[in-house]
N, C-alpha and C positions, 0 to 999 in steps of 0.2 A: 725476635725483640720487635715489639711495636712502637714504631715512631711518636714520639711527643705530639698532641695534638696541639694544632693551632689555635689559637683563640680567634673566637668569631664575634664580629661587632652584631649586636642585637638589631631586628628585624627594625625597630624605630631609626636607629643610626644609618643601616644601609639605605633607607628611604630619604634621608634626612644628605647623605654623599651621594644619594642620585640625582636628588634635586638640585645641589648645589655645582655636581659636574656638569648637568643639562644646562644650569643658569651662565656658568663658567663659558661654557663653549658657545652658549648663542650669543653671548655677550661679546666674547672675542671676534666670533666671525664678523658681527655687527661694527666692533672697533677697527677692525682690520679695514672693512669697507669703508665706514667714516672716513679713517686715515688716508687713505687712497683718494679718495674722491676730492676732501677738503685741501689734502697737501697737493694734488695736482693741479687744483685751480687756481689756489692761491701761489704756486710757481706761475703757472703762466701767464696769469697775471702779471705779476713781477716782471718775468721777462718783457712782456709785451709793453710795461711802462718805461722799463730801460730801453728796448729799444725805441721807442716814440721820443724818449727825451736824448738819446745819441742821436737819433733823424734830427731832431731840431737844431741842436748843437753843432752839427755838422755842416747843416745848411746855412746858419748864421756864420759859420768858418768859411764857407766857401766863398758867400757875398764880400767878408771882409777879405779875402785873398783877391777877389775881383777889383775891387779899390785900391789895390796894392799892397794890403798886407801891412802898413806902418803900425797898426794899433794892436797887432796878433798878440803880442805878450798880454797886452792889458784884456783883453776880449776874454781869451784862454782862463786868466784869474778871475774874472767875473762870471764865465761858465761854471766855477768851480762850486757847488752849492751846499756840501758837505764837508766837514774833515776828513771824511774816509773816502770820499771819491778821487777818482783818477784819473786824469785825460793825458793822452798820449797823442803827439802829432808827429807824425814820419814827414819831414820836409826835406827837398833836395840840399836845402842848405845845414840840414842837421835835425836832431828827434829836440823835440819841446815838449814840455811838461808842466802841467800843472796840478794842484792838490795835494794829495799825501803821495809823497817821494817814493817809488820802487825802483828796484834793478831790472829793466826789462827783458834782461837774459831770463830771469826766472818765471818768464812766462810760458807755457807750453809750445814746444818748438811747431806743432799742427798749428796751433791758433797763428803764430808769428808768420808762417808759411802763407797761411788765408789771407794776412794782412798784407803783408808784400806783393801777395799777388791783385789784391784790390778785391778780393772778393770778400761779401757781406756773410758774417758770420756772428753767432753768440755762443758762449760757452760759460758753464758754471764752475769755478776754480776758486782756489783756496790761496791767498796770498798774503804773506807775514801773518798768517794766522787769522786773516779778516776773511770767511766766504763772500765772493762779489760775483756778478755778472758780468762778463768780457763780451763788449760789443764792437764789432770793427767794421767800419764803411770807407770806401773810396770816395774821393772828393773830386771831383771834376775838373777844377782848375788847378791844373800842372797836376805832377806827380806826387800826390800828398794823401796820405792813409791815416785815418783817425781811428783812435782806440778809446773806447769808456770802459773804465773798472767801476760799476755800480755797486756798492757794499750791499747784502742781504742779511744785514747783523738782525736787523726788528723781524725780519720774515724766519728767521733761526729760532729766535726767543718765542715768535708764535708756534713754530712746529714743535718747540720742546713743551710748551705749555701744553697745547694739545695731546701731544702724546702723554704727560703725565697724567692729564685727566681723562683720556681714554682707559689708560691701564691701571690708573684708581677705580674708576668706573667698572673695569670688568671685575676687579678683586672686591669690591663691595657687593657687585652684583650676583659673585659667587658665595660671599656669605650670606647675603639676604635670601640665596638659594639655602643653604643650609638652614637657616633660620628657617624657612617657609617650610621646609620638607621635614625638620622636628617637630613644629608645630599641626601640620599635615598629618603626621604618624601618629603623633599622641593623640588627636582628633581619631583619626581613622581607626587605632588600635584600644580605644578606650571600650568597646565593647567586649574586644578579648581580655582585657585587664579586670572587666567585671566578671567576665565568665571565670576566669581564675581565683577572684576574691571568692566568688560564691561556691566552684568548686573545692577552695580551701575551708570555708567553713563547714560544707558536705564533710568533708573527709576529716574534719575534727568532731563531727558528730551532731553538727546543727544540720537535720536533716530536713527541716523547714525552710531552708535559704532557698530563695530562686531569684532567677533575675528577671529584670523589669520589662515590662511589654514594650515592643518596639513598633513604631508606625513605618519606620526603613521599610521598604517590599523586600531590600538584601538581607535584613539583619532580624527581621520580625521571623521567619523560619525558624534560625537557629534558637532565637531565643523560645519558642513553642517546644521544639523537640527537645533542649536540655532542660527546660521546665516538666516537661511531660515524662522524660528520664527520670528525674528527681524524684516526683512525683510516684512513681511506679517502684523506684526506690526505698523513698519513705516506706511505701507500703508494705512491700516486703518485707523490710526491715521490724514494723509493727508487728505485721503476722509473724513473723520469727519469735520477736519476744513473747506476742501473749500466747504463742505454742511453749514456750520455756516456761512462762509462767502458770500457763494451765496446768501442763506435765508436771512442774513442781509440786502446784498447788493438791495435784489430786495423788501425790506422791506423799503430802505429809502424812495422812490417816494410816496407810499401810505403813511407814517409816516411824510413826510415833509406836505401832505395836512392835516393830523389829526392833526399836531402842529399847523397849521395855522386856522383850526376850532377852536381849543379848545384855541388859543389866542383870534379870536373873540368873541366867548362865556365867556371868562376871563374878556375882556373889557365890556361886556353887563351881568355880572354877578346881578349888581341889579336892571336889568329888570327882572330877571327869580326867583321869588318869591316862596317859601314853598317846595314842595318835587322836583319839578324839579331845582330848586337852589342846592339842596343840591347834587341832581345826577351830577349837572353840575358839582361840585365842586370835585365829583369823580370821575369823567370821566377824566376831566384835570390834575388830579393828577396822574391817572394811565399812560395817554398818555405821561407825563413827565418822567415818571418811566420807560416806555417802551421804549421813545426814549433815556435814560441812559441805558438800557439793550442793543440795538441794535448796541449804538456806542463800548461799551464794549466788545461786541460779534463781532464788528469787527476789533478792536483792537487784540484781542485773535485770532481771525482765522490768522489774517497775522502776528503775532508772532510765529503760529505752523506751519505756510507754511514755513515762512523766517527765519531760523537758523542764518545766520550771514548776515542779510542786514543793520546792526547796520553801522552809520556813527559816527565813533569815532573820539574825539578831546579832547581836556584840557580842564575842565570844572571848574568854580569855584562855588561849591554847596552852599556857603553865598551867593554870588549875584545872582544865580538863583532862591533861595528861598524868595530873596526879589522881583525879577522881577515877581515870580507868586505872593507874597502876594499884589502886585500892580494893577494886572490885577483883584482880587477878589472884589467881593463886600459883605464880612461878613460884619455881623451886629458888630459884636466884633473882632478886629484886636488883634491878639496872640502878645505876647511878643517874641524880636526876638533876641537871643542871638549865635553871631558868634564870634567864636576862631580866633584870627588874626594869631594864627599858624596854621590853618587849612590848608592841602594841596589841590591841585588841584587832580582832580579824570580824567582817562580816561574813557570817557563815550560816550553814545548817548545821547544829550541834550534833543530830544524831550520824549526818555524813562525818564529821571529824572524828565523831568517837569511833565509829567503824574504819576508819584511817587509821588512825594510833594501833587499835587492837591489831589489824591485820597486819602491820608491821612489826607488831610485839610476836604474835602469831607465828609468823615467818621466821622471825630472828630464832623462836625457839623450837620450831621445828627443824630447820634445814641448819642452823647456825651455833646451837647450843645454847642459846638464848642471847637476851640482849645484856650487853653490859654500860651503855650509856643512852639516855635519854634528854634531848638538850631542846631548848626551845631560846631562840637567839633572835636578834635584831639583824637585818643586814638589809641596809639602806632604808626604801620605804617597803619593806617585805617582810614578812615573819617566817622563820626559818626553824623546822622541826628535824632534828637529824636522831637517826637511831643507829648505834654500833652496835654489832654483834661479834661473836669470839670464832667464828668461821672461816673459812679459808679463805673467803671472798667470791668476788663475781669476776668471771672471765670477760676481758674488755668487748668481744663479740656476743656475749649473751646480756649485757648491761640494757641494753634497748628490748631485747625479745621476751624479758622476764615480766616486764608488764601486758603483755599479750594473753589473751583469753585462752587457758588451758595450757599454759607455759609452764613446767617446773623445771628449767635450767637443765642441770646434768645431772637431776634425777627423773626426768621424763620417762615414761613409762614404767616408773619403779611402783611397787606396791609396798604398803607396809603404815606403821601406826605413825610414821614420823613422814608420809608423803602427804602433801596438800591437795586441794580440787583443782589447781592450777587455776583459781578467779581470784585468790587474796589480792594478788598485788595488780592486778588488771580491774579490779575495783578500786582502788587505791588512786590507781592514774585515772580513773574515769571521777569520782569523786573530787579530784584535786581540779581536774580540768574544769569542773563546773562551775568552781568557785575561778575563775581565772588566774589558778596557779600552774605549777607543773612539780612532777615528782622523778626523782634520777637515784641511778647509785655510784657510788665512787670507793675507792680504795681509802679504808679506813687507815692513819697514818698508826704504825705499828703490828698493821695485820688487821684482816675481818673485812667486812663491808660495812659502808656507811650509807642508810638510806636517805634520803633530804627531800624532803616536803617543802616547797616556797610558797608561800600565799601574801596577797598584797594587805597593807594594814588597811584597817575601817576608813579612814580618812583618805586615802588613795584609790577608794572604789567609786 
């Protein structure tokens, strides 16, 4: 049991993803480098500023203590320059503080140990939810130690803003990389899209389609090689079509003789008994089938050699159906349904006449005859439906029967009801040349329904 195939991104989107990922990774590296450099620089500057301010304040307090210290409390109040600044002064007479009041015991034990040891130190800590830089300094006048907690709220806001900008820049850079990759992929793959479109037109029968000449040294060989291949394919197809046309044309004279001889034998069939009579029946049926095949080959060769030989004119498809049925001698006349609102089509009347005849011939030979022929409006299209009374067409054969020399379940058979295998291929070819499409589906109630859709005159 084979595993389910995973869906795969197109080449264009894989290229866009590669551009986006590369841009995202490069932006991430640059953002991290920018963050480390800028945050480290700003933090050092802030710490140096806090240390210098603490040294100035400690020097002022030292001078006050030298004068006796009567105005020490007032001085501490004056040194508090902000609402979140805290000054602690460990004095032999007790702890004195100014600014935002905190519990000294919440300070880190190592910082307190350094403070009481008279060792200068600095440390970033968070006190009561506020980030601060703690600076400890000894004061030479007496056993006094100075601690200043300088807030870094503005610095933290700067860091948050910087990180948000860098993250947003990284994301935007990745998205721009995806957009750039999609644009570059579309530009780079445009020749491939043109090649696909031209190849599709050639596969649809337009052998004259070519890729435009390129000046790009990488694309010019591709265009030249493809166009050369298309030229050789067109010449081969034209040679084959001319050969089929020449052979069919050369066969017309002996075929006419054979048809006349077969008609004589058919009129005198009652005079030929036994095995000779059965051989005569087989011979006349094969001559009739051969004649149909030659006519179809001539039609196909003419279509293959002349792409734009159509005599286009407004055609009433409903009226054309009535005219075709009036000229036929079918034993069972099908029901005709023509929508009064069905618009005209711009078409080659001879080709559409052949389409209707071939569909009716197909129903007569293989499905007991047509039971219904309808011309309907379908949006901005005209729809021709031919229903038959046969067993229907298996799903696996519904596309193959429109190929040349395909006779469905009767392939390889011979007899009076065996066609040339070219009738439905001509239908598909003529309909395609009118920008329409032909297919077969199941008829409600049983049988097959052959459908032809052509664009209305105003839609062409």
